[in-house]
N, C-alpha and C positions, 0 to 999 in steps of 0.2 A: 432393878426396880421391880417390885411386885406388881402383878396385874390384878386389878379388882373388877368385880361385876356387882350389879345390884339386882336383887330378886325381890319383887313385890308379889305377895301371895294374897289374892282376893282383896285388892284395894277397893274400898267402898266409894270413894269420891274421885272423880276424874281430875279434879284440881290438884289432888295430892300427886298424881302421876306426873302432871306438868311441873310441879315444884321440884320433885325428885329429879326429873330430866334436866331442869335448869341447874340444880346443884351439881349433878354429874358433869355437865359441861364445864362448870367452873373449876372442877377438880381434874378434868381430863379423863374421866371414866366414860368408856364408850359402850359397854354392854349392859343393856337393861332387859331383864326377863320378867314378863308378866304372866302370872299363873291365875287363871280365872279372873281376868280383869273386868271392871265395869266398862260401859261404853265410853270411848274417848270422844269428848264433845268439845265445844268451843271454849269452855272454861279451862280445860286441860291445855289447850293450845295457847290461850292468853297467859297462863301462868308459866308456860315453858319459855316464854320470850323475855 
């Protein structure tokens, strides 16, 4: 089975990081790399659950 990772480059909205993290969990992808991310705030945490 291939191994995948997700790389987000300069995400503008923390909520998008949370949504991507939730989708990754649903598909069993474990590695998320953030390049120059915005601040991770409560919006990102809410969307990740």
